[in-house]
N, CA, C and O of each residue as an XYZ file, in Angstrom:
584
protein
N      15.663    -11.351    -29.523
C      14.743    -10.034    -28.792
C      14.209    -10.333    -27.596
O      13.839    -11.445    -27.219
N      14.170     -9.138    -26.902
C      13.465     -9.412    -25.496
C      12.083     -8.918    -25.747
O      11.907     -7.841    -25.176
N      11.323     -9.225    -26.228
C      10.024     -8.447    -26.255
C       8.912     -8.879    -25.060
O       8.877    -10.012    -24.581
N       8.283     -8.113    -24.781
C       7.232     -8.511    -23.766
C       7.939     -8.720    -22.527
O       7.513     -9.615    -21.797
N       8.967     -8.039    -22.151
C       9.663     -8.397    -20.833
C       9.608     -7.161    -19.928
O      10.552     -6.607    -19.363
N       8.217     -6.822    -19.907
C       8.636     -5.422    -18.999
C       8.326     -5.777    -17.625
O       9.005     -5.202    -16.773
N       7.431     -6.616    -17.219
C       7.216     -7.061    -15.990
C       8.133     -8.155    -15.260
O       8.625     -9.137    -15.817
N       8.288     -7.772    -13.773
C       9.099     -8.450    -13.260
C       8.301     -9.741    -12.539
O       7.244     -9.532    -11.944
N       8.818    -10.954    -12.621
C       8.174    -12.069    -12.367
C       8.364    -12.256    -10.955
O       7.379    -12.641    -10.324
N       9.688    -12.013    -10.192
C      10.099    -12.298     -8.835
C      10.147    -13.542     -8.488
O       9.994    -13.876     -7.313
N      10.349    -14.337     -9.384
C      10.334    -16.002     -9.187
C       9.175    -16.500     -8.405
O       9.234    -17.221     -7.409
N       7.866    -15.915     -9.115
C       6.708    -16.360     -8.359
C       5.866    -16.645     -9.623
O       6.009    -16.190    -10.758
N       4.916    -17.551     -9.119
C       3.843    -18.017    -10.149
C       2.826    -16.608    -10.012
O       2.600    -15.853     -9.066
N       2.304    -16.653    -11.527
C       1.460    -15.398    -11.674
C       0.462    -15.153    -10.545
O       0.296    -13.996    -10.158
N      -0.230    -16.185     -9.977
C      -1.349    -15.985     -9.057
C      -0.789    -15.177     -7.824
O      -1.297    -14.119     -7.453
N       0.117    -15.666     -7.324
C       0.827    -15.071     -6.054
C       1.303    -13.830     -6.160
O       1.190    -13.037     -5.226
N       2.041    -13.433     -7.597
C       2.632    -12.392     -7.783
C       1.382    -11.409     -7.867
O       1.399    -10.430     -7.120
N       0.363    -11.585     -8.670
C      -0.911    -10.367     -8.806
C      -1.217    -10.377     -7.210
O      -0.869     -9.338     -6.649
N      -1.683    -11.160     -6.554
C      -1.915    -11.269     -5.232
C      -0.943    -10.368     -4.481
O      -1.324     -9.459     -3.743
N       0.240    -10.646     -4.692
C       1.327     -9.668     -3.539
C       1.010     -8.118     -4.107
O       0.778     -7.278     -3.237
N       0.987     -7.733     -5.357
C       0.749     -6.606     -5.863
C      -0.285     -5.993     -5.641
O      -0.232     -4.763     -5.612
N      -1.360     -6.583     -5.449
C      -2.742     -5.762     -4.911
C      -2.805     -5.732     -3.498
O      -3.475     -4.808     -3.037
N      -2.249     -6.549     -2.652
C      -1.735     -6.354     -1.392
C      -1.111     -5.254     -1.159
O      -1.630     -4.391     -0.451
N       0.175     -5.086     -1.744
C       1.140     -3.860     -1.758
C       0.214     -2.348     -2.253
O       0.395     -1.245     -1.739
N      -0.579     -2.591     -3.135
C      -1.241     -1.360     -3.565
C      -2.155     -1.094     -2.722
O      -2.102      0.053     -2.278
N      -3.000     -1.764     -2.329
C      -4.078     -1.537     -0.998
C      -3.329     -0.847      0.073
O      -3.807      0.230      0.430
N      -2.279     -1.242      0.641
C      -1.623     -0.905      1.791
C      -1.040      0.452      1.462
O      -1.010      1.321      2.335
N      -0.559      0.682      0.202
C      -0.023      2.067     -0.161
C      -1.052      3.045     -0.180
O      -0.798      4.192      0.185
N      -2.031      2.763     -0.514
C      -3.278      3.707     -0.878
C      -3.804      3.897      0.638
O      -4.137      5.031      0.985
N      -3.886      2.871      1.510
C      -4.264      2.971      2.832
C      -3.553      3.747      3.863
O      -4.088      4.575      4.601
N      -2.136      3.375      3.859
C      -1.145      4.063      4.609
C      -0.279      5.141      3.964
O       0.652      5.689      4.553
N      -0.598      5.367      2.893
C       0.380      6.460      1.882
C       1.760      6.057      2.120
O       2.494      7.003      1.833
N       2.438      5.007      2.541
C       3.581      4.834      2.705
C       3.919      3.230      3.050
O       3.332      2.669      3.976
N       4.802      2.618      2.322
C       5.052      1.263      2.672
C       6.575      1.070      2.239
O       7.139      1.671      1.325
N       7.157      0.045      3.140
C       8.855     -0.296      2.889
C       8.560     -1.722      2.134
O       7.633     -2.524      2.252
N       9.588     -1.709      1.409
C       9.511     -3.137      0.487
C      10.886     -3.059      0.024
O      11.674     -2.176      0.362
N      11.170     -4.133     -0.856
C      12.479     -4.212     -1.711
C      12.356     -3.568     -2.937
O      11.302     -3.632     -3.571
N      13.413     -2.900     -3.372
C      13.481     -1.653     -4.430
C      12.859     -2.454     -5.669
O      12.117     -1.772     -6.376
N      13.017     -3.629     -6.003
C      12.625     -4.060     -7.231
C      10.745     -4.267     -7.141
O       9.981     -4.031     -8.076
N      10.493     -4.577     -6.272
C       8.832     -4.736     -5.685
C       8.280     -3.177     -5.663
O       7.111     -2.986     -6.000
N       9.010     -2.194     -5.318
C       8.455     -0.534     -5.115
C       8.643     -0.268     -6.717
O       7.761      0.399     -7.259
N       9.535     -0.659     -7.370
C       9.564     -0.198     -8.850
C       8.171     -0.630     -9.354
O       7.318      0.162     -9.754
N       8.028     -1.988     -9.292
C       6.801     -2.703    -10.022
C       5.618     -2.286     -9.623
O       4.664     -2.204    -10.396
N       5.554     -1.941     -8.209
C       4.226     -1.622     -7.712
C       3.770     -0.012     -7.909
O       2.593      0.347     -7.882
N       4.770      0.779     -8.086
C       4.736      2.277     -8.559
C       3.762      2.350     -9.741
O       2.881      3.203     -9.844
N       4.053      1.193    -10.782
C       3.079      1.294    -12.109
C       1.464      1.278    -11.418
O       0.664      2.212    -11.365
N       1.358      0.295    -11.070
C       0.174     -0.268    -10.519
C      -0.478      0.986     -9.890
O      -1.581      1.355    -10.291
N       0.087      1.554     -9.051
C      -0.389      2.693     -8.019
C      -0.605      3.736     -8.914
O      -1.632      4.374     -8.679
N       0.128      4.146     -9.980
C      -0.291      5.238    -10.417
C      -1.464      5.141    -11.481
O      -2.108      6.138    -11.808
N      -1.653      4.128    -11.897
C      -2.729      3.575    -12.604
C      -4.038      3.735    -11.690
O      -4.981      4.282    -12.262
N      -4.215      3.398    -10.547
C      -5.186      3.346     -9.745
C      -5.476      4.812     -9.452
O      -6.582      5.317     -9.644
N      -4.500      5.414     -9.012
C      -4.720      7.013     -8.951
C      -5.539      7.849    -10.152
O      -6.477      8.628     -9.984
N      -4.915      7.460    -11.395
C      -5.596      8.002    -12.565
C      -6.870      7.376    -12.842
O      -7.654      8.067    -13.492
N      -7.228      6.287    -12.516
C      -8.610      5.952    -12.187
C      -9.478      6.710    -11.419
O     -10.583      7.080    -11.817
N      -8.991      6.961    -10.285
C      -9.590      7.883     -9.154
C      -9.887      9.007     -9.525
O     -10.983      9.458     -9.192
N      -8.939      9.829    -10.373
C      -9.116     11.110    -10.934
C     -10.171     11.105    -12.076
O     -10.713     12.184    -12.315
N     -10.536      9.990    -12.826
C     -11.636      9.891    -13.917
C     -12.938     10.013    -12.974
O     -13.828     10.838    -13.177
N     -12.934      9.155    -11.998
C     -14.251      9.200    -11.098
C     -15.576      8.618    -11.751
O     -16.643      8.958    -11.239
N     -15.584      7.827    -12.766
C     -16.671      7.298    -13.771
C     -16.996      6.134    -12.719
O     -16.190      5.832    -11.839
N     -18.332      5.456    -12.887
C     -18.579      4.468    -12.441
C     -17.830      2.876    -12.910
O     -17.640      1.891    -12.196
N     -17.502      3.091    -14.423
C     -16.775      1.996    -14.538
C     -15.496      2.051    -14.150
O     -14.960      0.991    -13.825
N     -14.839      3.129    -14.107
C     -13.366      3.212    -13.315
C     -13.253      2.951    -11.750
O     -12.224      2.640    -11.150
N     -14.466      3.133    -11.236
C     -14.842      2.716     -9.672
C     -14.641      1.081     -9.632
O     -13.945      0.526     -8.783
N     -15.346      0.400    -10.667
C     -15.545     -1.111    -10.706
C     -14.333     -1.406    -10.876
O     -13.836     -2.054     -9.955
N     -13.367     -1.043    -12.141
C     -12.106     -1.376    -12.258
C     -11.079     -1.344    -11.087
O     -10.059     -2.033    -11.110
N     -11.363     -0.610    -10.185
C     -10.310     -0.036     -9.074
C     -10.754     -1.022     -8.198
O      -9.907     -1.725     -7.646
N     -12.286     -1.245     -7.912
C     -12.605     -2.262     -7.152
C     -12.358     -3.812     -7.539
O     -12.462     -4.786     -6.795
N     -12.091     -3.784     -8.571
C     -11.400     -5.279     -8.895
C     -10.030     -5.305     -8.622
O      -9.680     -6.457     -8.368
N      -9.295     -4.659     -8.582
C      -7.778     -4.553     -8.233
C      -7.594     -4.408     -6.612
O      -6.925     -5.203     -5.952
N      -8.211     -3.398     -6.125
C      -8.123     -3.011     -4.697
C      -8.738     -3.821     -4.026
O      -9.819     -4.143     -4.517
N      -8.378     -4.462     -2.727
C      -9.076     -5.254     -1.887
C      -9.946     -4.895     -0.900
O     -10.671     -5.623     -0.222
N      -9.793     -3.524     -0.872
C     -10.895     -2.881      0.343
C     -11.736     -1.786     -0.147
O     -11.194     -0.929     -0.846
N     -13.083     -1.686      0.141
C     -13.990     -1.061     -0.349
C     -13.748      0.714      0.101
O     -14.097      1.734     -0.493
N     -12.896      0.488      1.586
C     -12.704      1.660      2.262
C     -11.654      2.329      1.330
O     -11.925      3.453      0.909
N     -10.628      1.819      1.012
C      -9.568      2.381      0.411
C      -9.938      2.520     -0.886
O      -9.254      3.397     -1.415
N     -10.722      2.035     -1.624
C     -11.283      2.728     -2.889
C     -11.867      3.897     -2.608
O     -11.474      4.914     -3.180
N     -12.963      3.940     -1.623
C     -13.654      4.995     -1.298
C     -12.600      6.449     -1.144
O     -12.805      7.573     -1.601
N     -11.480      5.966     -0.364
C     -10.492      7.027     -0.138
C      -9.949      7.428     -1.211
O      -9.710      8.621     -1.397
N      -9.582      6.185     -2.365
C      -9.178      6.639     -3.564
C      -9.870      7.675     -4.609
O      -9.222      8.462     -5.299
N     -11.222      7.561     -4.619
C     -12.103      8.114     -5.458
C     -12.331      9.469     -4.901
O     -12.568     10.325     -5.754
N     -12.317      9.811     -3.822
C     -12.404     11.243     -2.660
C     -11.303     12.017     -2.606
O     -10.992     12.960     -3.334
N     -10.616     11.444     -1.489
C      -9.557     12.201     -1.074
C      -8.217     11.996     -2.015
O      -7.590     13.042     -2.186
N      -7.807     11.109     -2.499
C      -6.745     11.067     -3.178
C      -7.059     11.907     -4.508
O      -6.333     12.805     -4.935
N      -8.032     11.555     -4.985
C      -8.401     11.874     -6.342
C      -8.628     13.669     -6.375
O      -8.524     14.408     -7.354
N      -8.956     14.022     -4.994
C      -8.761     15.586     -5.013
C      -7.631     16.157     -4.924
O      -7.468     17.244     -5.479
N      -6.646     15.573     -4.236
C      -5.521     15.895     -3.765
C      -4.650     15.920     -5.248
O      -3.875     16.852     -5.465
N      -4.824     14.931     -6.144
C      -3.929     14.973     -7.368
C      -4.539     15.629     -8.708
O      -4.056     15.526     -9.835
N      -5.816     16.394     -8.306
C      -6.636     16.461     -9.787
C      -5.689     17.619    -10.405
O      -6.227     18.032    -11.431
N      -4.704     18.161    -10.196
C      -4.014     19.141    -10.834
C      -2.375     18.539    -11.454
O      -1.578     19.102    -12.205
N      -2.314     17.344    -10.863
C      -1.043     16.521    -11.033
C      -1.108     15.489    -12.211
O      -1.812     14.479    -12.184
N      -0.282     15.861    -13.261
C      -0.509     15.053    -14.566
C       0.136     13.514    -14.528
O       0.314     12.830    -15.536
N       0.441     13.117    -13.202
C       1.260     11.596    -13.173
C       2.307     11.960    -12.540
O       2.575     13.151    -12.390
N       3.144     10.871    -12.016
C       4.259     11.045    -10.840
C       3.491     11.244     -9.406
O       3.757     12.234     -8.725
N       2.521     10.267     -8.960
C       2.336     10.020     -7.713
C       2.972      9.600     -6.473
O       2.852      9.889     -5.283
N       3.804      8.690     -7.283
C       4.626      8.232     -5.986
C       6.058      8.565     -6.064
O       6.493      9.179     -7.037
N       6.882      8.159     -5.003
C       8.421      8.354     -4.940
C       8.967      7.370     -4.388
O       8.339      6.644     -3.616
N      10.291      7.171     -4.706
C      10.759      5.673     -4.147
C      12.115      6.395     -3.363
O      12.660      7.332     -3.946
N      12.516      6.052     -2.364
C      13.638      6.477     -1.523
C      14.121      5.051     -1.223
O      13.502      4.061     -0.833
N      15.395      5.243     -1.518
C      16.351      3.990     -1.249
C      16.736      4.090      0.060
O      17.099      5.166      0.535
N      16.683      2.878      0.812
C      16.758      2.672      2.274
C      18.464      2.088      2.416
O      19.160      2.585      3.301
N      18.991      1.125      1.581
C      20.092      0.484      1.902
C      19.687     -0.851      1.896
O      18.566     -1.158      1.490
N      20.771     -1.970      2.450
C      20.554     -3.343      2.049
C      19.765     -4.003      3.679
O      20.100     -3.678      4.818
N      18.904     -4.776      3.363
C      18.230     -5.746      4.475
C      19.330     -6.625      5.227
O      20.242     -7.228      4.662
N      19.123     -6.599      6.385
C      20.206     -7.408      7.252
C      20.278     -8.900      6.860
O      21.376     -9.456      6.881
N      19.228     -9.541      6.524
C      19.085    -10.922      6.443
C      19.670    -11.441      5.238
O      20.461    -12.381      5.307
N      19.228    -10.701      3.685
C      19.658    -11.453      2.719
C      20.256    -10.053      1.777
O      20.378    -10.081      0.552
N      20.539     -9.026      2.530
C      21.232     -7.828      1.639
C      20.378     -7.590      0.321
O      20.868     -7.644     -0.807
N      19.423     -7.398      0.516
C      18.365     -7.164     -0.631
C      18.265     -5.644     -0.541
O      18.241     -5.125      0.575
N      18.207     -4.916     -1.617
C      17.750     -3.467     -1.578
C      16.815     -3.071     -1.062
O      15.853     -3.666     -1.548
N      16.452     -2.262     -0.198
C      15.258     -1.692      0.418
C      15.005     -0.514      0.290
O      15.855      0.323      0.593
N      13.593     -0.100     -0.263
C      13.066      0.999     -0.502
C      11.737      1.594      0.406
O      11.114      0.829      1.142
N      11.452      2.726      0.303
C      10.041      3.364      0.764
C       9.502      3.982     -0.721
O      10.072      4.709     -1.534
N       8.207      3.398     -0.717
C       7.486      3.468     -1.702
C       6.185      4.675     -0.855
O       5.342      4.370     -0.012
N       6.444      5.972     -1.439
C       5.180      6.563     -0.868
C       4.599      7.506     -1.768
O       5.133      7.786     -2.841
N       3.247      8.137     -1.270
C       2.670      9.057     -2.304
C       3.168     10.456     -2.110
O       3.499     10.864     -0.997
N       3.216     11.137     -3.108
C       3.973     12.278     -3.098
C       2.620     13.505     -2.455
O       1.459     13.333     -2.826
N       2.838     14.216     -1.874
C       2.324     15.352     -1.042
C       1.284     14.762      0.144
O       0.264     15.296      0.580
N       1.976     13.310      0.563
C       1.168     12.940      1.383
C       1.194     13.754      3.144
O       1.977     14.549      3.664
N       0.043     13.134      3.592
C       0.087     14.159      4.879
C       0.449     13.065      5.930
O      -0.220     12.035      6.003
N       1.791     13.364      6.954
C       1.835     12.014      7.939
C       0.950     12.036      8.866
O       0.806     10.978      9.479
N       0.054     13.260      9.279
C      -0.707     13.273     10.283
C      -2.056     12.691      9.859
O      -2.854     12.517     10.780
N      -2.453     12.356      8.612
C      -3.578     11.858      8.171
C      -3.849     10.311      7.943
O      -4.903      9.700      7.766
N      -2.408      9.854      8.015
C      -2.387      8.202      8.045
C      -3.018      7.524      8.987
O      -2.874      7.970     10.126
N      -3.775      6.436      8.838
C      -4.486      6.026     10.111
C      -3.329      5.150     11.127
O      -2.408      4.465     10.683
N      -3.579      5.324     12.279
C      -2.785      4.743     13.060
C      -2.544      3.401     13.163
O      -3.603      2.825     12.914
N      -1.221      2.212     13.535
C      -1.603      1.020     13.717
C      -2.124      0.831     14.762
O      -2.186      1.631     15.695
N      -2.644     -0.473     14.708
C      -3.502     -1.121     15.673
C      -2.577     -1.560     16.635
O      -1.426     -1.944     16.430
N      -3.254     -1.459     17.842
C      -2.545     -2.045     19.080
C      -2.576     -3.591     18.994
O      -3.481     -4.163     18.385
N      -1.463     -4.332     19.681
C      -1.417     -5.622     19.897
C      -2.449     -6.218     20.643
O      -2.503     -5.716     21.766
N      -3.349     -7.158     20.439
C      -4.182     -7.716     21.261
C      -3.523     -8.475     22.262
O      -2.851     -9.491     22.079
N      -3.766     -7.907     23.324
C      -3.394     -9.086     24.713
C      -4.209    -10.096     25.136
O      -5.343     -9.748     25.467
N      -3.887    -11.442     25.227
C      -4.673    -12.273     25.542
C      -5.340    -12.236     26.734
O      -4.904    -11.665     27.733
N      -6.540    -12.914     26.661
C      -7.342    -12.854     28.184
C      -6.714    -13.239     28.998
O      -6.912    -12.722     30.098
N      -5.774    -14.197     28.914
C      -5.231    -14.969     30.215
C      -4.120    -13.982     30.840
O      -3.622    -14.325     31.913
N      -3.786    -13.026     30.362
C      -2.770    -12.084     30.778
C      -3.401    -10.818     31.146
O      -2.728     -9.954     31.706
N      -4.738    -10.620     30.857
C      -5.477     -9.679     31.438
C      -5.873     -9.920     32.695
O      -5.521     -9.070     33.514
N      -6.607    -10.977     33.158
C      -7.147    -11.270     34.405
C      -6.239    -11.088     35.324
O      -6.718    -10.370     36.202
N      -5.054    -11.418     35.575
C      -4.372    -11.120     36.677
C      -4.085     -9.532     36.839
O      -3.717     -9.107     37.934
N      -4.239     -8.757     35.854
C      -3.769     -7.185     36.096
C      -5.223     -6.686     36.387
O      -5.314     -5.696     37.113
N      -6.195     -7.166     35.983
C      -7.465     -6.426     36.448
C      -7.870     -7.038     37.766
O      -8.542     -6.259     38.441
N      -7.662     -8.151     38.292
C      -7.546     -8.637     39.547
C      -6.712     -7.718     40.371
O      -7.209     -7.106     41.316
N      -5.495     -7.608     40.048
C      -4.505     -6.730     40.891
C      -5.174     -5.225     41.271
O      -5.254     -4.710     42.386
N      -5.687     -4.621     39.792
C      -6.343     -3.339     39.736
C      -7.530     -3.303     40.904
O      -7.554     -2.358     41.693
N      -8.520     -4.379     40.979
C      -9.612     -4.474     41.603
C      -9.151     -4.448     43.152
O      -9.847     -3.897     44.005
N      -7.891     -5.102     43.460
C      -7.698     -5.228     44.731
C      -7.261     -4.106     45.317
O      -7.322     -4.141     46.546
N      -6.825     -3.087     44.827
C      -6.357     -1.807     45.425
C      -7.411     -0.856     45.424
O      -7.225      0.272     45.880
């Protein structure tokens, strides 16, 4: 019998798998949308729904439970304020999965995991790439010469 086989192991040790899921949930709650494999999206959806349910309860104990899983205090604050307010009338089903097709390298099925009722304009912008100082100096000298 296949008892207690609900979780996917992804061929990883427990510590690596838990760290991966914590990072995925933190990114999902911060950006409200992530692209990953279908299997990882299905597993991460379970934890994301639990975190949003904790946010809706809003007690100190629930905040501490969320902080023990989520990697960022800012994301936890967003969970207990913005997301809790957004989903206060919804009784579950806070995430959706869109299938994207196969990944080029290994043909793994890819998917988008996103929060329902998300505002695309409210998601934080991606940071610009940092230009090394060695590349900045010639451009600054050329601008100063003109």
